N, C-alpha and C positions, 0 to 999 in steps of 0.2 A: 301701622303704629307710628305715631309722631315722634320726631326727635325732641330733645329737651327744649331747644331754642324755638322750635315751631309751636310746641305746646304752650310755652310761656308767652310768646307773642299772640297767640290766639286768645289766651286769657286776658292779656292786656287790652286787646282790641274789644273783646266782649265787655269787660268791666268799664272801659272808657265810654263805650256806647251807652251802656246802661246808666252811667252817671251823668253824661253830658248830652245824650240823645243825638249824637253825631259822631263821626269817626275823626280821629286825630289827623293833623297835618304832619309833614316830615319833622318840623322843629319839635313838636310835642312828642312824637314817637321816639325820636332819638334821645330826648331828655328822659323819657320814662324808662327806656330800655338800656341806655348807655351804649348802644350799637350805632355804627355808621350807616349811612343811607344805603350803601352798596350791599352790606350784609342784610339789612332789613328787606331790601328788594329781593334778594335771593330767598329769604325765608317766606316772604309774602307770595312769591311765585310758586314756591313749593306747596304752600297751603292751598293755592288755587288749583294746582295740578291734582291735589288729593281731594278736591271739591269740598273744602271747608269754607271757602270764600269765593266771591266773584269780584274780579278787579278789571273792569272794562276800560277805564281811562287811567293808564299806567303812570301818568304824570304826578299823581298825588294819592296818598293812602286815604284821603278824605272821601274817595269814591268807592271804597271797599264796601261790599255787601256781605254780611255774615250769613252763612248757610247753617253752620253749627258752631256753637260757642264753646264747645268742649270736645275732647277726643272721643271718638266712637269706639265702642267695643267691637272687636272682630267677631268674637263668639260670645253668645249669651250663655250663662251657666245653665245646665240642664236642671229642670225642676224635678226634684225627686220626692216621691211620696214614700213615707215609711209608715208602718202600722201605728207608730206612736203619734204622728202628726196628720194622719189621714182623716179627713172629715167624712162623715157618713154620707153626705151628699144626697142624691136622689134615692139611694137604696133604703135609707131610713123610712121614706114615705111609701115606697113600693113593696118593701118586704116585711114591714112590721104592722 
């Protein structure tokens, strides 16, 4: 599960990329988030450790590659069928 700052930065990166078709540079990233470069670097490295991004050239956030633009769910909710919402499926065709 992502921390709040990680989740927000991931969304900033994703939305910036969608809008501009490129990743931001440090100046843009600090202006958008209000965070200092050292704090942003810590968050970006954490996102990379958790495999949300790839950051091969650490001199600029411009080189970040997004793997996922939003937080992953650890567990998917179990799909439960009840008699009220159960569809007849194949049994309709084979038993009637």
